[in-house]
C-alpha positions in Angstrom: -62.0 -69.6 -12.5 -65.6 -71.1 -11.2 -66.0 -70.6 -7.7 -66.7 -74.4 -7.3 -63.4 -75.2 -9.1 -61.6 -73.6 -6.5 -63.8 -74.4 -3.4 -64.1 -78.1 -4.2 -60.9 -78.6 -6.2 -58.6 -81.7 -5.6 -55.1 -80.5 -5.6 -53.7 -83.7 -4.9 -52.6 -84.4 -8.4 -51.1 -81.0 -8.5 -49.2 -82.0 -5.5 -48.3 -85.4 -7.0 -47.2 -83.6 -9.9 -44.7 -81.2 -8.0 -43.2 -84.5 -6.2 -42.5 -85.7 -9.5 -40.9 -83.0 -10.7 -38.7 -82.5 -7.5 -37.6 -85.8 -8.2 -36.7 -85.4 -11.7 -34.8 -82.3 -10.9 -32.4 -84.2 -8.6 -31.9 -87.0 -10.9 -31.2 -84.1 -13.8 -28.8 -82.6 -11.3 -26.8 -85.8 -10.8 -26.7 -86.3 -14.8 -25.7 -82.4 -15.4 -22.9 -83.2 -12.8 -22.1 -86.7 -14.2 -22.0 -85.1 -18.0 -20.0 -82.0 -16.7 -17.3 -83.8 -14.6 -17.2 -86.9 -17.1 -18.8 -86.8 -20.5 -17.4 -82.9 -21.2 -14.2 -83.3 -19.1 -13.0 -86.3 -20.8 -14.1 -85.1 -24.3 -11.9 -81.7 -23.9 -9.2 -83.8 -22.6 -9.3 -86.4 -25.5 -7.2 -86.2 -28.5 -9.4 -86.1 -31.4 -8.9 -86.5 -35.0 -10.4 -86.5 -38.3 -14.3 -86.3 -38.4 -14.2 -87.1 -34.7 -12.5 -83.5 -33.9 -15.1 -81.8 -35.5 -18.4 -84.0 -35.2 -18.1 -85.8 -32.0 -16.6 -83.4 -29.9 -19.3 -80.8 -30.8 -22.0 -83.5 -30.3 -20.4 -84.2 -26.7 -20.5 -80.4 -25.9 -23.7 -79.8 -26.8 -25.3 -82.9 -24.9 -23.5 -81.9 -21.8 -25.1 -78.2 -22.2 -28.7 -79.8 -22.9 -27.9 -81.7 -19.7 -27.6 -78.6 -17.6 -30.4 -76.7 -19.4 -32.9 -79.8 -18.6 -31.9 -79.7 -15.2 -32.5 -75.8 -15.3 -35.7 -76.2 -17.0 -36.8 -78.9 -14.6 -36.0 -76.7 -11.6 -37.8 -73.9 -13.1 -41.1 -76.1 -13.8 -40.8 -77.4 -10.3 -40.7 -74.0 -8.7 -43.9 -72.7 -10.6 -45.8 -75.7 -9.9 -45.1 -75.8 -6.5 -45.6 -72.0 -6.0 -49.1 -72.0 -7.8 -50.0 -74.8 -5.9 -49.3 -73.1 -2.7 -51.0 -70.1 -3.9 -54.0 -71.6 -5.3 -54.5 -73.8 -1.9 -53.9 -70.2 -0.1 -56.9 -68.7 -2.3 -59.3 -71.6 -1.5 -58.6 -71.5 2.3 -59.5 -67.4 1.9 -62.5 -68.9 -0.3 -64.0 -70.8 2.6 -63.3 -68.5 5.2 -65.5 -66.0 3.1 -68.0 -68.4 2.8 -68.1 -69.4 6.2 -68.5 -65.8 7.7 -71.2 -64.7 5.1 -73.2 -68.0 6.3 -72.9 -66.5 9.8 -74.6 -63.4 8.3 -77.2 -65.5 6.7 -75.9 -65.3 3.1 -75.6 -68.0 0.7 -73.1 -67.9 -1.9 -73.8 -70.1 -4.9 -71.8 -70.9 -8.3 -73.6 -70.2 -11.4 -71.3 -71.3 -13.6 -68.8 -70.2 -16.3 -67.0 -67.9 -13.4 -70.2 -66.3 -12.2 -71.7 -66.8 -8.7 -74.4 -64.9 -6.6 -74.4 -63.9 -2.6 -78.0 -63.9 -1.6 -79.5 -63.2 1.9 -81.4 -66.2 3.4 -85.4 -66.1 3.6 -86.5 -65.4 7.1 -89.2 -67.4 8.2 -91.3 -64.9 9.8 -91.1 -62.5 6.7 -94.5 -62.0 6.5 -95.2 -60.6 10.2 -92.4 -58.1 9.5 -93.7 -54.4 9.7 -91.1 -53.1 7.5 -91.8 -55.6 4.8 -88.3 -56.6 4.8 -87.9 -60.4 3.6 -84.2 -61.1 4.0 -82.1 -61.8 7.2 -79.4 -59.4 6.3 -79.1 -56.0 4.0 -77.6 -55.7 0.4 -74.6 -53.9 1.7 -73.6 -57.0 3.2 -74.1 -59.0 0.6 -72.0 -56.7 -1.7 -69.0 -56.9 0.6 -68.8 -60.2 0.3 -69.4 -60.9 -3.3 -66.6 -58.1 -3.8 -64.2 -60.1 -1.4 -64.9 -63.4 -3.2 -64.8 -61.7 -6.6 -61.1 -60.6 -5.7 -60.0 -64.2 -4.4 -61.3 -65.6 -7.4 -59.8 -63.1 -9.8 -56.3 -63.3 -7.8 -56.4 -67.2 -8.1 -57.5 -67.1 -12.1 -54.4 -64.9 -12.5 -52.1 -67.4 -10.6 -53.8 -70.3 -12.5 -53.6 -68.7 -16.0 -50.0 -66.9 -15.6 -48.6 -70.1 -14.5 -50.1 -71.9 -17.7 -48.9 -69.4 -19.6 -45.3 -69.3 -18.3 -45.1 -73.0 -18.7 -46.5 -72.8 -22.2 -43.7 -70.5 -23.0 -41.1 -72.6 -21.0 -41.9 -75.2 -23.2 -41.7 -73.3 -26.5 -38.2 -71.6 -26.0 -36.8 -75.2 -27.3 -38.0 -77.1 -29.9 -36.4 -80.2 -29.5 -34.1 -79.8 -26.4 -34.6 -77.3 -23.3 -34.3 -73.9 -22.2 -31.8 -72.3 -19.8 -34.6 -70.0 -18.2 -34.4 -70.2 -14.7 -37.1 -69.0 -12.3 -37.4 -68.9 -8.7 -41.2 -69.0 -8.3 -44.4 -68.0 -10.7 -44.5 -64.4 -9.7 -41.0 -64.0 -10.7 -41.6 -65.6 -14.3 -45.3 -63.8 -14.7 -43.4 -60.2 -13.4 -40.8 -60.7 -16.4 -43.8 -61.4 -19.0 -45.5 -58.2 -17.8 -42.5 -56.1 -17.6 -42.0 -57.3 -21.2 -45.4 -56.4 -22.4 -45.0 -52.9 -20.6 -41.6 -52.0 -22.6 -42.8 -53.3 -25.7 -45.9 -51.0 -25.7 -43.6 -48.0 -24.7 -41.2 -48.7 -27.5 -43.9 -48.7 -29.9 -44.4 -45.1 -28.9 -40.8 -43.7 -28.8 -42.1 -40.2 -29.4 -43.9 -40.1 -26.0 -40.7 -41.6 -24.1 -39.1 -38.7 -22.2 -35.6 -39.0 -20.9 -37.0 -40.4 -17.7 -39.1 -43.2 -19.7 -35.9 -43.8 -21.5 -33.7 -44.1 -18.4 -36.4 -46.6 -16.7 -36.7 -48.4 -19.9 -33.0 -48.7 -19.9 -32.8 -49.9 -16.6 -35.1 -52.3 -16.6 -33.6 -53.9 -19.9 -30.4 -54.1 -18.2 -32.3 -56.2 -15.3 -33.9 -58.5 -17.7 -31.6 -58.4 -21.0 -30.6 -62.4 -20.2 -34.2 -63.3 -19.3 -35.2 -65.6 -22.2 -39.0 -65.3 -21.6 -38.5 -61.4 -21.4 -36.4 -61.2 -24.0 -38.8 -63.5 -26.5 -42.3 -61.6 -25.4 -40.4 -58.1 -25.7 -39.4 -59.1 -29.5 -42.5 -60.6 -30.6 -44.8 -58.3 -28.7 -43.3 -55.0 -30.4 -42.4 -56.9 -33.9 -39.6 -56.7 -36.3 -40.4 -53.6 -38.2 -41.5 -51.8 -34.7 -37.9 -52.8 -33.2 -36.1 -51.3 -36.1 -38.4 -48.4 -36.5 -37.8 -47.7 -32.3 -34.0 -48.0 -32.7 -34.2 -45.4 -35.7 -36.1 -43.2 -33.6 -33.7 -43.2 -30.9 -30.7 -42.1 -33.0 -32.7 -39.7 -35.0 -34.2 -38.0 -31.8 -30.8 -38.3 -29.8 -28.4 -37.4 -32.5 -25.2 -35.8 -31.3 -25.6 -36.7 -27.7 -23.2 -35.7 -25.1 -22.3 -36.5 -21.6 -25.1 -38.2 -19.4 -27.3 -38.6 -22.2 -24.6 -40.2 -24.7 -23.6 -42.7 -21.8 -27.4 -43.9 -21.4 -27.8 -44.1 -25.4 -24.6 -46.1 -25.4 -25.9 -48.2 -22.9 -29.7 -48.6 -24.2 -28.0 -49.7 -27.5 -26.2 -52.4 -25.4 -29.0 -53.7 -23.6 -31.2 -53.7 -26.5 -28.5 -55.6 -28.5 -28.1 -58.1 -25.6 -32.2 -58.4 -25.2 -32.8 -59.2 -28.7 -29.6 -61.6 -28.9 -31.3 -63.7 -26.0 -34.5 -63.8 -27.9 -33.1 -64.9 -31.0 -32.4 -68.4 -29.5 -36.1 -68.9 -28.5 -37.5 -71.7 -30.7 -41.2 -70.5 -30.2 -43.2 -70.5 -33.5 -43.7 -66.6 -32.9 -39.7 -65.7 -32.8 -39.0 -67.9 -35.8 -41.7 -65.7 -37.7 -39.8 -62.5 -36.1 -36.5 -63.8 -37.3 -37.4 -64.2 -40.6 -39.8 -61.1 -40.8 -36.6 -59.4 -39.2 -34.3 -60.3 -42.2 -37.1 -59.5 -44.8 -36.8 -55.7 -43.5 -33.1 -55.6 -44.7 -34.0 -53.4 -47.5 -36.6 -51.0 -46.0 -36.1 -47.4 -45.8 -36.4 -46.5 -41.8 -36.9 -42.7 -41.2 -37.4 -40.5 -37.8 -41.0 -39.7 -37.7 -40.7 -35.9 -39.0 -37.5 -36.3 -40.4 -37.1 -33.8 -43.6 -34.7 -36.4 -45.3 -36.7 -38.9 -47.5 -33.8 -41.3 -46.9 -32.8 -42.7 -43.5 -31.2 -46.0 -43.2 -31.4 -49.4 -44.7 -33.1 -52.0 -42.6 -29.5 -54.1 -42.6 -27.7 -51.1 -41.1 -30.3 -50.9 -38.4 -30.0 -54.5 -37.8 -26.5 -54.7 -37.4 -26.1 -51.9 -35.1 -28.3 -54.0 -32.8 -25.6 -57.0 -33.1 -22.9 -55.3 -31.4 -23.2 -56.6 -27.9 -24.6 -60.2 -26.8 -24.2 -63.6 -28.7 -26.9 -64.3 -31.4 -28.0 -67.6 -32.5 -25.9 -69.2 -34.5 -28.3 -70.2 -37.0 -29.9 -66.6 -37.4 -26.7 -65.2 -37.8 -25.6 -67.9 -40.5 -28.6 -66.6 -42.1 -28.4 -63.3 -42.2 -24.5 -63.5 -42.9 -25.1 -65.1 -46.0 -27.2 -62.6 -47.5 -25.3 -59.8 -46.3 -22.5 -60.9 -48.0 -23.9 -61.7 -51.1 -25.3 -58.3 -50.9 -21.8 -56.7 -50.2 -20.0 -58.5 -53.4 -22.1 -55.8 -55.7 -19.6 -53.3 -54.7 -16.6 -55.5 -55.6 -13.6 -54.7 -53.3 -13.2 -51.1 -53.7 -16.6 -49.8 -53.7 -18.5 -51.0 -50.6 -19.4 -47.6 -49.7 -21.8 -47.5 -53.1 -23.9 -50.6 -51.4 -24.0 -49.3 -48.0 -23.7 -45.5 -47.7 -24.3 -43.6 -50.7 -27.8 -42.1 -50.1 -27.9 -43.6 -46.5 -25.9 -41.6 -44.5 -28.7 -39.4 -42.7 -28.5 -41.3 -39.4 -25.7 -42.0 -37.0 -26.8 -45.7 -35.8 -23.8 -46.3 -33.1 -23.6 -44.2 -30.1 -19.7 -44.4 -30.4 -16.6 -44.4 -32.8 -18.5 -45.5 -35.8 -21.7 -44.6 -37.4 -23.2 -48.1 -38.5 -23.1 -47.2 -41.8 -21.4 -50.5 -43.0 -23.7 -53.2 -41.7 -20.6 -55.9 -42.3 -19.0 -54.0 -39.1 -22.1 -54.8 -36.9 -22.3 -57.9 -38.2 -18.7 -59.1 -37.6 -19.3 -57.9 -34.0 -21.8 -60.0 -33.9 -20.0 -62.9 -35.2 -17.1 -61.8 -32.4 -19.6 -63.3 -29.6 -20.4 -66.7 -31.5 -17.1 -68.5 -32.3 -19.1 -71.2 -34.3 -20.9 -68.9 -36.3 -17.6 -66.9 -37.2 -16.1 -70.1 -38.2 -19.0 -70.8 -40.5 -18.4 -67.0 -41.8 -14.9 -67.5 -42.8 -14.5 -71.0 -44.2 -15.1 -70.1 -47.9 -11.5 -68.9 -49.1 -13.0 -67.0 -51.6 -15.3 -65.0 -49.4 -12.1 -64.4 -46.9 -9.9 -63.2 -49.4 -12.4 -60.6 -50.7 -13.4 -59.5 -47.3 -9.8 -59.3 -46.6 -9.2 -57.0 -49.2 -11.9 -54.7 -49.1 -10.4 -53.3 -45.3 -8.1 -51.1 -47.6 -11.3 -49.4 -48.7 -13.7 -49.4 -45.5 -13.5 -49.0 -41.9 -14.6 -52.8 -41.1 -11.0 -53.7 -40.2 -10.8 -54.1 -36.5 -14.5 -55.4 -36.2 -13.1 -58.2 -38.9 -10.2 -59.0 -36.8 -12.3 -59.5 -33.7 -14.5 -61.9 -35.5 -11.6 -64.2 -37.0 -10.3 -64.1 -33.7 -13.0 -65.9 -32.3 -13.3 -68.2 -35.7 -9.5 -69.3 -34.9 -9.4 -69.7 -31.1 -13.0 -70.8 -30.7 -13.3 -68.2 -27.8 -16.1 -65.5 -27.8 -15.2 -61.9 -27.3 -15.6 -61.2 -23.5 -16.4 -65.1 -23.0 -15.8 -66.9 -19.9 -16.0 -70.3 -20.5 -14.0 -73.1 -18.5 -11.7 -74.0 -21.2 -10.6 -73.2 -25.2 -11.1 -76.0 -27.1 -8.4 -77.4 -29.3 -8.2 -76.0 -32.6 -10.2 -78.2 -35.3 -8.8 -78.6 -38.8 -11.3 -76.0 -40.0 -9.8 -73.4 -37.6 -6.1 -74.4 -38.4 -7.0 -73.6 -42.1 -8.5 -70.2 -41.5 -5.4 -69.6 -39.3 -3.3 -70.3 -42.3 -5.2 -67.9 -44.3 -5.0 -65.3 -41.9 -1.1 -65.7 -41.6 -0.8 -65.6 -45.4 -3.0 -62.4 -45.6 -0.5 -60.9 -43.1 2.6 -61.9 -44.3 1.5 -61.0 -48.0 4.3 -58.3 -48.7 1.7 -56.5 -50.9 -0.3 -55.0 -48.3 -0.3 -57.6 -45.6 1.3 -55.1 -42.9 -1.7 -52.6 -44.0 -4.1 -55.1 -41.9 -2.3 -54.4 -38.6 -1.8 -50.8 -39.7 -5.9 -50.3 -39.8 -6.5 -51.9 -36.6 -6.3 -55.7 -36.6 -3.1 -55.8 -34.6 -4.3 -56.7 -31.2 -6.7 -59.4 -32.5 -3.8 -60.6 -34.7 -1.7 -60.6 -31.4 -4.3 -62.8 -29.5 -4.5 -65.3 -32.5 -0.6 -65.6 -32.7 -0.9 -66.2 -28.8 -3.3 -69.0 -29.1 -1.5 -70.7 -31.8 1.8 -70.6 -29.8 2.0 -74.4 -29.9 1.7 -75.0 -33.8 4.1 -71.6 -34.4 6.6 -73.0 -32.1 6.4 -76.6 -33.7 6.7 -75.0 -37.6 9.6 -72.8 -36.5 11.4 -75.8 -34.5 10.9 -78.0 -37.6 9.9 -81.5 -38.0 9.9 -84.2 -35.0 9.4 -81.5 -32.4 6.0 -82.5 -30.9 7.7 -84.4 -28.3 8.9 -81.1 -26.8 6.6 -78.7 -28.0 3.4 -80.4 -26.7 0.0 -79.2 -28.7 -3.8 -79.7 -28.3 -4.4 -78.9 -32.0 -5.8 -81.6 -34.1 -3.4 -80.8 -37.3 -0.6 -78.9 -35.9 1.4 -79.3 -38.9 -0.1 -76.7 -41.7 1.8 -73.7 -41.2 5.1 -72.9 -43.3 8.1 -71.2 -41.8 8.3 -68.2 -44.0 4.6 -66.9 -43.7 4.9 -67.8 -40.2 8.2 -65.5 -39.6 6.5 -62.8 -41.8 3.3 -62.8 -39.8 5.2 -62.3 -36.5 7.5 -59.5 -37.6 4.4 -57.7 -39.0 2.0 -58.2 -36.0 4.6 -56.8 -33.9 4.8 -53.3 -35.3 1.4 -52.7 -33.6 2.0 -52.5 -29.6 -0.9 -54.3 -28.5 0.1 -57.1 -31.3 3.5 -57.2 -30.0 2.6 -57.4 -26.2 -0.1 -60.2 -27.0 2.9 -62.3 -28.8 5.1 -61.8 -26.0 2.4 -62.8 -23.2 1.5 -65.7 -25.5 5.3 -66.8 -25.9 6.1 -66.4 -22.2 3.0 -68.5 -21.1 3.6 -71.3 -23.6 7.4 -71.3 -22.3 6.6 -71.2 -19.0 3.8 -74.2 -19.2 6.1 -76.0 -21.4 8.7 -75.8 -18.7 6.5 -76.8 -15.9 4.9 -79.6 -17.8 8.4 -81.3 -18.8 10.0 -81.0 -15.4 7.1 -82.2 -13.7 6.9 -85.5 -15.9 10.2 -86.4 -17.5 8.5 -89.4 -19.4 7.0 -86.9 -21.9 10.4 -86.6 -23.9 12.7 -89.6 -23.8 15.5 -87.6 -24.6 17.5 -85.5 -21.6 16.1 -83.0 -19.6 19.0 -80.7 -20.9 17.9 -81.1 -24.7 14.1 -80.2 -23.3 15.6 -76.8 -21.6 17.7 -76.0 -24.8 14.8 -76.7 -27.0 12.2 -74.3 -25.2 14.6 -71.8 -24.6 16.0 -71.8 -28.2 12.5 -71.7 -29.6 11.6 -68.4 -27.1 14.6 -66.8 -28.2 13.5 -67.4 -32.2 10.1 -66.2 -31.8 10.9 -63.0 -29.8 13.9 -62.5 -31.7 11.5 -62.1 -34.9 9.3 -59.9 -33.2 12.3 -57.7 -32.0 13.9 -57.5 -35.5 10.5 -56.6 -37.0 10.5 -53.7 -35.0 14.0 -52.7 -35.7 13.4 -53.5 -39.8 10.4 -51.3 -39.8 12.3 -48.2 -38.5 9.9 -46.8 -36.3 10.5 -43.8 -34.8 11.5 -43.8 -31.3 9.3 -41.4 -29.2 8.2 -40.9 -25.9 4.8 -41.4 -27.5 5.7 -44.8 -28.8 7.0 -46.0 -25.6 3.9 -44.9 -23.9 1.7 -46.5 -26.5 3.5 -49.9 -25.7 3.7 -49.5 -22.0 0.0 -49.2 -22.0 -0.4 -52.4 -24.4 1.7 -54.2 -22.0 -0.6 -53.5 -19.0 -3.6 -53.9 -21.1 -2.6 -57.0 -22.4 -1.1 -58.4 -19.1 -4.9 -57.6 -17.7 -6.1 -59.5 -20.5 -4.0 -62.5 -20.2 -4.7 -62.5 -16.5 -8.2 -62.9 -16.9 -7.8 -65.4 -19.7 -5.6 -67.5 -17.3 -8.1 -67.0 -14.2 -11.0 -68.1 -16.4 -9.1 -71.4 -17.5 -8.9 -70.0 -21.0 -5.5 -71.3 -22.2 -4.1 -69.5 -24.9 -1.5 -71.6 -26.3 -0.8 -73.0 -23.2 -0.3 -76.9 -23.2 -0.3 -78.9 -20.0 -0.7 -82.5 -19.0 -4.1 -84.2 -18.5 -3.8 -86.3 -14.9 -5.4 -89.4 -16.9 -2.8 -89.5 -19.7 0.6 -88.9 -19.9 0.9 -87.8 -23.4 -2.1 -85.9 -24.0 -2.4 -82.1 -23.6 -5.1 -79.9 -23.1 -5.3 -76.1 -22.1 -4.4 -75.1 -18.9 -7.3 -75.1 -16.3 -8.1 -72.4 -13.8 -6.8 -74.3 -10.9 -3.1 -74.5 -11.9 -1.7 -71.6 -13.5 -2.7 -68.4 -12.0 -0.4 -69.2 -9.1 1.7 -71.4 -11.3 4.6 -70.7 -13.3 2.5 -69.3 -16.2 1.0 -67.1 -14.0 4.3 -65.9 -12.6 5.4 -65.4 -16.1 2.6 -63.2 -16.8 3.1 -61.3 -13.6 6.9 -60.5 -14.4 5.9 -58.7 -17.3 2.7 -57.1 -15.9 4.6 -56.0 -13.1 7.8 -54.9 -15.2 10.2 -56.4 -13.3 13.8 -54.8 -13.8 17.1 -56.8 -15.0 20.3 -56.5 -13.0 22.0 -53.6 -14.3 19.4 -52.4 -16.8 19.5 -49.0 -14.7 15.7 -47.9 -15.3 14.7 -50.2 -18.2 11.8 -52.5 -17.0 11.7 -56.2 -19.0 10.6 -55.6 -22.6 10.3 -51.7 -22.3 12.8 -50.6 -25.0 11.2 -51.2 -28.4 14.1 -50.9 -30.5 17.4 -51.8 -28.4 18.0 -55.4 -29.5 20.4 -56.3 -27.1 17.9 -55.1 -24.3 15.2 -57.5 -25.9 17.3 -60.2 -26.1 18.2 -60.0 -22.4 14.8 -59.7 -21.5 13.3 -62.9 -23.1 16.7 -64.6 -21.4 15.8 -63.5 -18.1 12.3 -64.3 -18.5 13.1 -68.2 -19.8 15.4 -68.5 -16.7 12.9 -67.1 -14.0 10.1 -69.6 -15.4 12.9 -72.5 -15.2 14.1 -71.6 -11.6 9.9 -71.4 -10.6 9.4 -74.6 -12.3 12.3 -76.1 -10.4 11.4 -75.0 -7.1 7.6 -75.9 -7.7 8.5 -79.4 -8.2 11.5 -79.6 -5.9 13.8 -80.1 -8.8 17.5 -80.0 -7.7 19.6 -78.5 -10.8 22.6 -76.1 -10.5 21.4 -72.7 -10.8 24.3 -71.0 -12.6 24.6 -74.1 -14.8 21.0 -73.9 -16.1 20.9 -70.2 -16.3 23.9 -70.6 -18.7 22.1 -73.2 -20.5 19.1 -70.9 -20.9 21.0 -67.8 -21.9 23.0 -70.1 -24.4 20.2 -71.2 -26.0 18.0 -68.4 -26.0 20.9 -66.7 -27.6 21.2 -69.5 -30.3 17.6 -68.9 -31.3 18.1 -65.2 -31.5 20.7 -65.8 -33.7 18.7 -67.9 -35.8 15.9 -65.5 -35.9 17.8 -63.0 -38.1 18.9 -65.9 -40.9 14.9 -66.9 -40.7 13.9 -62.9 -41.1 16.1 -62.8 -44.5 15.1 -66.5 -45.7 11.3 -65.4 -45.1 11.7 -62.0 -47.2 13.3 -64.3 -50.6 10.2 -66.7 -49.7 7.1 -66.1 -51.6 5.3 -68.7 -49.6 
């Protein structure tokens, strides 16, 4: 920065820009609030059909999100401009002060252009009579001191101006057509993120030089910044795609067999590196677009640790996928990578995926965990589990779906595939804290139909559960409890079994029955189904008892229908366990008890986040519209109490030491349990809404209806085994 530019600069226009951006940020805050409370909220509660169920709803959701990002970006720009203006005015004050002090010592400061300047002493009028021959009014040391001080001020002002310009350009580059969610409190914070990214990228280019202390620092820093868009983009692009993959190859080679604290550090490093790259993938800067294309181009490159005696290390695809296990990647990037990987996987057919991915490429363990990362589809599926939209795209081809499900018998990808399918059909990413689960779209229902048929298949469907997909399948069943309930109850049951689904009639009873009974064999799967049914039953009772207009028949018919459905579903579950003839043991009971606890915590979290897995309640705006439960009404409400009963293991009267649902094979105990759970939910709903119904008579009605549904489950199980569909 030139001396005169800072000394005489007019910062009023920059001040006007700050004022304009402050006003813009305030306006965008109002638009953001309006988009969230009106546009997005009403869209979530609306009943969509046809094309609108996918296109319009998705467009509205993305539009609302853009308003939020616009507000965030405007806020960051405002703070950076304001901070930079304040800094430059401060540097101008320091500069003028230094020049004034120099003048008092007979020194003149002159701008000589192109960032240079001089500090010279003023000529003395009596220089000719000075016996020493000196011609200046001061000495060179004073001039040099002021020169250094002024140069320091200009250097800092230049850094402030340049870094602000760089940050603002990068912010604009992050989103080509929309806005970025990068948020910074001031220029220093943004500039520090960029400087830190450059430092870590430089370290990663020389992994052999990194000590354990260096790795610990690298990991701590990346954990701090892994969600920062500018940091992530700068780290990835400065390191480059090939060097990124080589860095992780070197880490896995150097720390193979790590144990104890070293192992935990490497697990954490893999997670933080994955999350950083995931954040970077959303950048639309030209450099990042090239990075993503070049990364995928490395999929067939042989990556080896430096100094390795093994000529074959790991394929690029294996390294890429090993870094997709945490964080949500950009959907378009996942789509492109997934298409290429699916095509490559087909070469091995169904039974020989190992010949494609493992033969000759088994020298490295790329995952510090339970698997080795040699099957890149496993890592891809983990990535898809964090992005419901990309997961939905992955399984919209029935041919791809069928082939992938078949490969699970010859690979270890089943649990990861299950988590990806769960994200696809529920619309909720693994670990997502979204405000509400969207109603199921026709595409989601179609994939769920395929899942049910695959699991219900007498020739191998149960194997999907046994190979580690049970928990995910249980979550899917819980999410689709409205559709499952309507299927089992039969036609014209919509008025009782409220559902936000767009296409709630695509299931067939026989596959649904076999699906539930097969999933129930897995402790986590069974626990998830029971929680899902209990939450849905409690929510239905709450909704109907609070608003009788939902159903134009008698209240007794509603209670009967809901209770009978609960008996049917849990009867199928219990008979599935009994039919599987699982050996009763302390270990089996212990595993199931743990699953009840784990799944209870999961569904408590789900409800507290407002994500209604299968939970339908009424909207305040419309008497006949159903949406998923919001955070405010059901954690402390009837559905939350239903989860609490199961989680706490409340005991039945006269059941000795048997808590609710604790006995895996005793059908009578299971039947008593679902009866008690339904009766509790009814009584709690009646109390909540101050409805006066005779307790004994209501409990008898519930018990008789549950028993009726329980009895019906027996014939449904028999019929489902006869039916091929």
